C-alpha positions in Angstrom: 0.2 0.1 -0.1 2.7 2.0 0.9 4.5 1.6 -2.5 1.7 2.4 -4.2 0.9 5.7 -2.6 4.7 6.7 -2.7 4.1 5.5 -6.6 1.2 7.8 -6.9 2.7 10.4 -5.7 5.4 10.2 -7.9 3.2 10.2 -10.8 1.4 13.3 -9.4 4.7 15.5 -9.2 6.2 14.1 -12.7 2.4 15.5 -14.4 2.2 18.8 -12.2 6.1 19.5 -11.9 5.7 22.6 -13.7 3.0 23.8 -12.3 4.7 23.5 -8.8 7.8 25.0 -10.0 5.6 27.8 -11.4 4.2 28.3 -8.1 7.7 28.4 -6.2 9.5 30.5 -8.8 6.2 32.8 -8.3 6.5 32.9 -4.2 10.3 33.2 -4.0 10.4 36.2 -6.6 7.8 37.6 -4.7 9.4 37.1 -1.4 12.7 38.8 -2.7 10.7 41.9 -3.9 9.5 42.6 -0.8 12.5 42.4 1.1 14.0 44.8 -1.1 11.5 47.1 -1.9 9.9 46.8 2.0 6.5 45.9 -0.1 4.6 44.8 3.2 5.9 47.7 5.4 4.4 50.5 3.0 1.0 52.6 4.5 0.2 54.8 1.6 -3.7 53.3 0.7 -4.2 55.0 -2.5 -7.9 56.8 -3.2 -9.0 53.8 -5.5 -7.9 51.3 -2.6 -10.4 53.4 0.0 -13.3 53.2 -2.8 -12.5 49.5 -3.0 -12.8 49.4 0.7 -15.9 51.5 1.3 -17.8 49.1 -1.1 -16.8 46.1 0.3 -18.0 48.0 3.7 -21.3 49.1 2.0 -22.2 44.9 1.0 -21.5 43.2 3.9 -21.8 46.3 6.4 -24.7 48.5 4.7 -25.8 45.9 2.6 -25.9 48.6 -0.3 -23.7 49.4 -3.6 -21.4 51.6 -4.7 -21.6 54.2 -6.9 -18.4 53.7 -8.7 -17.2 50.2 -7.8 -19.2 46.9 -8.6 -20.8 44.3 -6.8 -18.1 41.4 -8.0 -15.2 43.1 -6.4 -16.9 44.7 -3.6 -17.8 40.5 -3.0 -14.3 39.4 -3.5 -12.6 41.9 -1.4 -15.3 42.0 1.3 -15.4 38.1 2.5 -13.3 38.5 5.8 -16.2 40.7 6.9 -18.2 37.5 6.7 -16.1 36.6 9.6 -15.7 39.4 12.1 -12.8 40.9 10.1 -11.3 44.7 10.8 -10.6 46.8 7.9 -7.3 45.9 8.7 -8.1 42.3 7.4 -9.6 43.4 4.5 -6.1 44.6 3.3 -4.2 41.3 4.0 -6.9 39.4 2.2 -6.6 41.7 -0.5 -2.5 40.3 -0.7 -3.7 36.9 -0.1 -6.1 37.4 -3.1 -4.0 39.5 -5.4 -1.3 36.8 -5.1 -3.0 33.7 -5.5 -4.6 35.2 -9.0 -1.0 36.5 -10.5 0.1 32.6 -9.6 -2.6 31.0 -11.0 -2.6 33.6 -14.2 1.2 32.2 -14.4 -0.5 28.6 -14.3 -3.2 29.5 -17.0 -0.7 31.0 -19.7 1.2 27.8 -18.9 -1.8 25.5 -19.5 -2.6 27.4 -23.5 1.0 27.8 -24.6 2.0 23.8 -24.0 -0.2 22.5 -26.7 1.9 24.5 -28.8 5.3 24.3 -27.5 6.8 21.9 -25.6 6.4 21.9 -21.7 9.5 23.4 -20.5 10.0 26.0 -23.1 6.2 27.0 -22.3 7.4 27.0 -18.6 9.7 30.0 -19.7 7.4 32.1 -21.0 4.7 31.1 -18.1 7.4 32.6 -15.2 7.6 35.8 -17.7 4.7 37.6 -16.1 6.2 37.3 -12.4 9.7 39.6 -13.8 6.7 42.7 -14.8 8.0 44.4 -11.7 4.5 46.5 -11.8 2.1 43.7 -11.7 4.0 42.2 -8.3 3.9 45.8 -6.5 -0.2 45.9 -7.1 -0.1 42.5 -5.3 0.3 44.7 -2.1 -2.7 47.2 -3.1 -6.3 46.8 -2.5 -7.0 47.0 -6.8 -8.8 45.1 -9.3 -5.6 44.7 -11.6 -4.3 41.1 -11.2 -7.5 40.0 -9.9 -8.8 41.4 -13.9 -6.2 39.6 -15.5 -7.0 36.2 -13.9 -10.8 36.5 -14.5 -9.8 37.1 -18.6 -6.9 35.0 -18.4 -9.3 32.3 -17.0 -11.6 33.2 -20.0 -9.6 32.7 -22.8 -8.6 29.6 -21.4 -12.1 28.7 -21.6 -12.7 29.6 -24.9 -9.6 28.3 -25.6 -10.9 24.8 -24.9 -13.8 25.5 -26.6 -12.2 25.7 -29.3 -10.3 22.3 -28.7 -13.6 20.5 -27.9 -16.1 22.3 -28.8 -18.1 21.6 -26.0 -20.8 24.4 -25.3 -20.1 24.4 -21.9 -16.6 25.6 -21.6 -17.8 28.8 -24.9 -20.5 29.3 -21.6 -18.1 29.4 -18.5 -16.0 32.0 -20.7 -18.3 34.3 -21.9 -19.8 34.1 -18.1 -16.5 35.3 -17.0 -16.2 38.1 -19.5 -19.7 39.5 -18.6 -18.4 39.2 -14.9 -15.4 41.2 -15.6 -17.4 44.3 -16.0 -18.4 43.7 -12.1 -14.6 44.0 -11.7 -13.8 46.4 -13.9 -16.5 48.6 -15.7 -14.6 49.3 -18.5 -14.9 45.8 -19.5 -18.5 46.1 -20.5 -17.4 46.8 -24.3 -15.2 44.3 -24.4 -18.1 42.0 -22.9 -20.4 42.9 -25.3 -18.7 42.4 -28.4 -17.2 39.0 -27.8 -21.3 37.5 -26.4 -22.1 39.1 -29.9 -19.5 37.1 -31.9 -21.2 33.9 -30.1 -24.8 35.2 -30.5 -25.8 32.2 -32.5 -23.9 29.6 -30.5 -26.0 30.7 -27.1 -29.1 31.0 -29.0 -28.5 27.5 -30.4 -28.0 26.2 -27.1 -30.0 28.5 -24.9 -32.0 25.3 -22.9 -29.1 23.2 -22.6 -28.0 23.3 -18.4 -24.8 25.1 -19.2 -26.3 28.3 -20.3 -26.9 28.7 -16.5 -23.4 30.1 -16.0 -24.2 33.3 -18.9 -27.7 33.3 -17.6 -26.2 33.4 -14.0 -24.0 36.2 -15.4 -26.8 38.6 -16.9 -29.1 38.0 -13.3 -25.5 40.1 -11.5 -25.1 42.8 -14.1 -29.2 43.2 -14.0 -29.2 42.9 -9.8 -26.1 45.9 -10.3 -27.4 47.6 -12.8 -31.2 48.1 -11.1 -30.0 48.3 -7.6 -28.3 51.5 -9.0 -31.4 53.0 -10.2 -32.6 52.1 -6.9 -30.2 53.7 -4.4 -28.5 56.5 -6.6 -30.8 57.4 -9.6 -29.9 55.6 -12.9 -29.6 52.7 -14.7 -26.0 51.6 -14.8 -23.4 49.4 -13.5 -21.2 52.5 -12.5 -20.6 56.3 -12.3 -17.1 55.7 -12.6 -16.9 56.1 -16.3 -18.5 59.9 -16.7 -16.1 60.5 -13.8 -13.2 59.6 -15.4 -13.7 61.0 -18.9 -14.9 64.4 -17.5 -11.8 64.5 -14.8 -9.5 63.3 -17.3 -9.4 63.6 -21.4 -12.0 66.5 -21.5 -10.4 67.6 -18.9 -7.0 67.9 -20.3 -9.0 69.0 -23.8 -10.6 71.6 -21.7 -6.8 73.4 -20.8 -5.6 73.1 -24.2 -8.1 75.0 -25.8 -7.9 77.5 -22.8 -3.7 77.4 -22.8 -3.7 76.5 -19.6 -1.6 73.8 -18.1 -3.6 70.4 -16.8 -3.2 69.0 -13.2 -4.8 65.8 -12.0 -5.0 67.6 -8.4 -6.8 71.0 -7.7 -8.3 70.7 -11.3 -11.3 73.1 -10.9 -13.0 70.8 -13.5 -13.1 66.9 -11.2 -14.1 69.7 -7.7 -17.3 70.8 -9.3 -18.5 67.7 -10.6 -17.7 65.8 -7.2 -20.1 68.3 -5.3 -23.0 67.1 -7.4 -25.1 63.9 -6.6 -24.5 61.2 -8.9 -27.2 61.4 -11.5 -26.3 65.0 -11.9 -22.3 63.9 -12.1 -23.5 61.5 -15.2 -25.2 64.4 -16.7 -22.4 66.9 -16.6 -20.2 64.6 -17.3 -22.6 63.3 -20.6 -23.0 66.9 -21.6 -19.6 68.0 -21.2 -18.5 65.4 -23.5 -21.0 66.3 -26.4 -19.9 70.1 -26.3 -16.3 69.1 -26.6 -16.9 66.6 -29.5 -18.7 69.0 -31.2 -17.1 72.7 -30.6 -13.5 70.7 -29.0 -12.5 67.9 -31.2 -8.8 69.3 -32.1 -7.9 69.4 -28.7 -9.9 66.4 -27.4 -8.0 63.9 -30.2 -4.7 65.9 -29.0 -5.9 65.0 -25.1 -6.6 61.5 -26.5 -3.1 61.0 -27.7 -1.2 62.8 -25.3 -2.6 60.5 -22.8 -1.9 57.6 -24.6 2.0 58.0 -24.9 1.9 58.8 -21.1 0.0 55.8 -20.7 2.7 53.8 -22.8 6.2 55.4 -21.4 5.1 55.9 -17.1 6.8 54.1 -14.8 4.7 52.2 -11.6 3.5 55.0 -9.4 3.5 52.4 -6.2 7.4 51.9 -6.8 8.0 55.8 -6.9 5.5 56.2 -3.7 7.7 53.7 -2.1 9.2 54.7 1.5 11.9 53.3 3.3 10.7 52.4 6.3 13.9 50.0 7.8 16.3 53.1 6.9 18.5 50.1 4.8 21.3 51.8 3.0 20.3 50.3 -0.3 16.3 51.0 -0.5 16.8 53.9 -3.1 19.2 51.6 -5.0 17.0 49.2 -5.4 13.6 51.3 -5.6 15.2 53.7 -8.3 16.4 50.8 -10.4 12.7 49.1 -10.3 11.1 52.4 -11.2 13.4 52.4 -14.4 12.3 48.9 -15.2 8.7 49.3 -14.7 8.8 52.3 -17.7 10.6 50.6 -20.2 8.4 47.2 -19.5 5.8 49.4 -19.8 7.2 51.3 -23.4 8.2 47.5 -24.6 5.1 45.3 -24.1 2.8 48.5 -25.2 4.7 48.4 -28.2 5.2 45.0 -28.9 1.5 44.5 -27.3 0.4 47.2 -30.7 2.2 45.2 -33.1 1.1 41.5 -32.4 -2.1 43.0 -31.9 -2.5 44.3 -35.5 -0.3 41.2 -36.3 -2.9 38.4 -35.2 -5.7 40.7 -36.0 -5.4 41.2 -39.6 -3.7 37.6 -39.8 -5.8 35.4 -37.2 -9.7 37.1 -37.5 -10.4 34.0 -40.0 -7.7 31.4 -39.5 -7.9 30.7 -35.7 -10.4 32.9 -33.7 -8.9 32.2 -30.2 -5.6 34.1 -31.3 -7.6 36.8 -33.0 -9.8 37.6 -29.6 -6.8 38.2 -27.7 -4.9 40.3 -29.9 -8.5 42.5 -29.5 -8.0 42.3 -25.6 -5.0 43.7 -25.8 -5.5 46.6 -28.5 -8.8 47.2 -26.9 -6.9 48.0 -22.8 -4.4 50.0 -24.6 -6.7 52.3 -27.1 -9.3 52.8 -23.9 -6.4 54.0 -21.9 -6.6 56.9 -23.6 -9.5 58.3 -21.9 -7.1 58.5 -18.9 -4.1 59.5 -17.7 -2.1 60.0 -14.1 -1.8 56.2 -13.3 1.4 55.0 -14.5 1.7 52.0 -16.4 -2.0 50.6 -14.5 -4.0 50.7 -18.0 -1.4 49.1 -19.9 0.2 46.2 -17.2 -3.1 44.0 -17.3 -2.2 43.9 -21.1 1.4 42.4 -20.6 0.4 38.4 -19.9 -1.4 38.2 -22.8 1.4 39.9 -25.2 3.2 37.4 -24.1 1.0 34.4 -25.1 0.7 36.1 -28.5 4.6 36.2 -28.3 4.6 32.6 -28.0 2.6 31.8 -30.8 4.2 34.1 -33.3 7.6 32.8 -32.4 6.1 29.0 -32.9 4.7 30.1 -36.2 8.2 31.3 -37.2 9.5 27.9 -36.0 11.8 30.1 -33.8 11.3 27.8 -30.5 10.4 24.4 -31.9 13.6 23.2 -32.6 14.4 22.8 -28.9 10.9 20.1 -28.5 7.7 19.0 -29.3 4.8 20.5 -28.2 2.4 18.7 -26.2 -0.3 16.8 -28.3 -4.2 17.0 -27.2 
């Protein structure tokens, strides 16, 4: 019996050796950066983090919704409140959730790549996202980025399995996650709508099957979110954050260009005015301002958009820039400066590579392989959408970097530049 159990354990270790190694590499790297940068010693809480904490408090303690942060993120964030947790416990929980999602993204990346490259080559590509410094540092903040990346990577993994097997339940789960992702990050709603409409025939053809329940469940959550916002704040909307974002960033900057002023994210009179209104009026004012500027200030809107896009493509990670040397270590400034500079160059490299690969796969794979077309569409969608906002460093674009690595692996495989190392998994 002991020998049989030992043999079974050896089989499992051999089968999942790369998965375990990926997790080990990730945890060691996380621990190393934490040691060098004192990440778990930082006390700065960004306004967005406060919003996510408040959304969890509203859901679990007041049984209401949040005006900016939708319900799925609030649900994930606030789970410790069910067990009597303090607010400090929410931040500890956030580190755990972010880290698990960060590791899970690498594992899913490995699972996809090993189908067209050998496992040892897929392993190399799978651990590359660990060395994107921005994502590592954001594990220590109550933010959506790593959770959102995991949602999307899981959705794409399931879509990949659907194209491999043609089993509808994979597609149903994939679309369900894409729909749910807009309740984590509202900016994903147009992505989800486009992909769901693409598969509308498959959805209609399977509307009576059991597995359609995943899609129905996500649509129900969206309906609850929208109706709840109407009942509580006055509008059928997922969130009021979209109006605030385009009003306070791209259109405020366009207005500054028009009047020959320098745009400032802080001490922005337009933003201060908008925040003085109730949420329904915020939405109305932002929409009317957008219409007016598109009609009468369009050249400056275009200028502001590309200025934002350029800024988001070259900036470093503000969470690294804001790190404090709480332990008074002599080499802290060196490591902080090195990592911050690395986040700038990683942003520039992966953004440029992402644009090129999105164009390549978008044009070449539209009819050939829809899976890679959708991954390319996601990368392009996020980068183009980022031009609406500014002043966030690499936060917008870094969510695309694991997918850029996926497309890079596929591109190198197509060109036979890495196949010589070994053969891919055949399934």
